C-alpha positions, 0 to 999 in steps of 0.5 A: 562490482556489487550486484543488488536485486530488488524484488518488487516494482511498486513505490518502495522497490522502484524508489530503492532501485533508482537510488541505488544507481548513484554509484556506478559500481553497483549493478541493479536488477529490478524483478516485477511480475508486470512490465509496467508500474501500478499506481496502487493509490488509484485502483479505486479510480480504475474500478470507477472508470476515471483512471487506468492506474498504470505508468510505463516503467520507461517514465520512472525507472532509471536507465541503469536499472535492468528490469526483469519481468518475472516473479520470485518464488524463493529466496536462497539466502545461503547461496544468495540466489532468488529463484524465479517462476520462469525457472531461472535464478539470479545471484545477488550480493544484496537483496531488497525485499519489496514485494508489497501487499494485497487484499486479505482473504478472510474466513468469512463465508462467501467472500472468496466466491461472491465478493470483489476486491480492489487491492491489485490491478487485476482485481480492480479491472475485474470489478470494473467489468462487473460494474459495467455489466451491473444495472445502474440501480443495483445495490452495492455493498462495500465491506471495510471502513478504512481508506480503501473502503471509503474511497471506493464507496465515494467513487461509486456513489458519485457515479450514481450507484446505490452504496452501503458502506459496512465499516465493521467498526469505526468509520475511518479509524485513523482519522481525528474525530473532527475529520471523521464527522466531516467525512461522514457528512460528505458521504451522506451528501453523496448518498452513501449509507454508512453502517458503523459501530457494533453490528456493522461487521460483515459475517457472510456474503451470498450472491445477492446479499450480505449478512451483518453481525447485528443480524441484519441482511442487506441486498447486495448485487455487488459486494466489494471487500475492502477490509484487511490486507495480506503480504506474500508468503515469500519470506516465510517460504524462504525460511526467513523470520516474519511477524504474525502476518508474514512481514519480514522481520528487520532491525531499525536499519531495515536489515533482516534479523537473519541475514545482513545481505537482505534489506526490506522496504514497503508494506512487507517490512516489519522493522523491530516488529512494529511496521509503519502504516501502509501508504505510498508516503511511507513506501517511497521513504522506506524504499529510499532508506533501504537503498541507503542501508545497502549502500552503507553496507557496500561502503563499510559504513554504519547504516542509520535507523529508519526515520520517516516523519509522516505528514498525514493521510489523504482520501479522495471522496469522488472526483470533486471532494477529498480530505487531507488529514494532517498528522504529527510526524510520529503519525498521530492524526491531529485536529486539523484537516482540509476538505472539499474541493481543496482536499480533492486537489491535494489528493490529486497532487499527492498522487501525481507527486508520488510518481514524480518522486520516482521519476526524479529519483531516476534522473537524479539518484539520491534526490529524495529528502524528507522531514524526519520526526525525531532521532529516537528509534522507530520502535520507540516512536511507534510504541509511543504513537500506539500508547504502549 
């Protein structure tokens, strides 16, 4: 009997844990700090009051998976143990490192004291309570022009809030220019004041205002920080090799460069030092691949290189509109998108499908399949996509 511990119960961790139960001789333990699954891609809806963003594990976790509600504080690779916050420890033959990511705490003055984030369940719940107490006419500023910033700005504006989106650069940097123009028009119709380009970076936050790099000061009763991300420092604290932001360094099979018994998945993985784009799309597929790598190791067969094959990016723009940006399989945005009400329905479908993938893998381990991009190594494909 091989014992596999999965650290982290998000999209990647749950998919991996469920997939591992294909073989009766594998004992699977999932460790997560909460007793329920968080739909991270709905946290902006939680902040806006249209969804609670949680799912009971009994609905998505296979019966063969043991759930331990706790946090891993250290990985002892030499002893093959994970140390827990409760004071206990669990042994493993293989460990899947799927600890996810959260919001970054930048060195911008006032952010830690006066800004609110939406990267975790607790942060989104806190923001919702703050918004419930804030007057309807209160000025809101969202810092960050990526997917999180766009979605939270649109969600708030659709509810009648007065919102300024300070992009700190390009609005929707991943998007194709055609899609970006359509997105800007929709935000304008919602009443969002979009500040992009030079001079739109937030340089300081106070209780009642934000200061921009261009010298402008904006009144802001509630400031929402949606720029950047960070990963837990568990791998670094455990003496494992990490990249510049703390993601576990792995080879093309998602195996740690330090220890073949540790395999990574999700946002906290950096295969060949070129991590994939943060998304539930990547997380579920990489989670599946991490499980397949572990099962290959147990069987004594060669593990394959990770190959995701992206379809695109979807954004909600409130409850009545959305954008689905199509992409080439190596994750480069193309000039085709679907917007409006159809885009909103596609976004909702993707949110529902992400949970259904987990539930289906629980019922039928090994069922998740996807279209790969090509047979070249992930590092080569990522370099080509980045123009390196």
